[in-house]
N, C-alpha and C positions, 0 to 999 in steps of 0.2 A: 330293263336296265337302261337301254340308249334312249328311249324316251324320256325319261327322268332328265336327262343331261339335255337332249336336243330341245325338248319342249320350252325350258327354263331360258335358254340361248336365243330360241327363234322370238319368243315375247320380247326379251330385252332388245332385240335389234330392232322389231317392229315398233316398240315405245320409243327407241331412239331416234327414229326416223320422224317422229311426231314433235315439230318443234313449233315454239311460238312463232308468229310473225313479228318481223322485225318492227317495232314502232317507230312511227315517223318522227323526222327529226324536231325538238322543239322550237328549232329557229324559223322553220318555213311556217306561216298561216295554213289552214285548212285550205282546200279548195271550195270555191264557192258553189254552192248547190239551190237548185231553183231558181236560176237567176231569170227566166223567162216569167214566172209566176210575180216575184217581186219586182221586175219591171212592169208589169202590166199594172201594178198595183201603184208603182210610185209615179208613173207618167201622168196619170190624171191628177194628182196632188200636184205636182210641179206646175202643170197648165194653171190650175187652180191659182196658185200662188202667183205665177206671173199676172195672170188678169186682175188679180188684186192689187197687185202693185201698179198696172197701167190705171187702174179705177181710182186708186188712191193720188196718183201723180195728177190724172185730170180733174179730180176734185180740189186738189192744191193750186193747181194753174186758176181753176173756175175762180175760186176763193180770192186768189192774188188779183186776178182782174177785177173783181167785184168790188175788191179793196181801194184798186187803183182808180175805178171809174166813180166810186163815192168820195174820195179824196181823205178815206179813213188810213190811218199806218195800221200795216198788218201786227198781229201779237207777235212778242217775241217767242222764237222756237227755244224749244227745251234742249 
């Protein structure tokens, strides 16, 4: 008779200790993960973009110099 009473009470106590974890607040963004990998991928892309910008500026400067040397007016910029 004692086991019929104690066993369910013990099971209820054990199950009541198993609570769900508290979810994070929706206002806070999740912490970034794999930042080293993202950084390793993004750095070469950024360097390529800066080189591309430098090359474009150089090409524009050469075209402007050629236009000035030949006496032509440069085409209007868009």
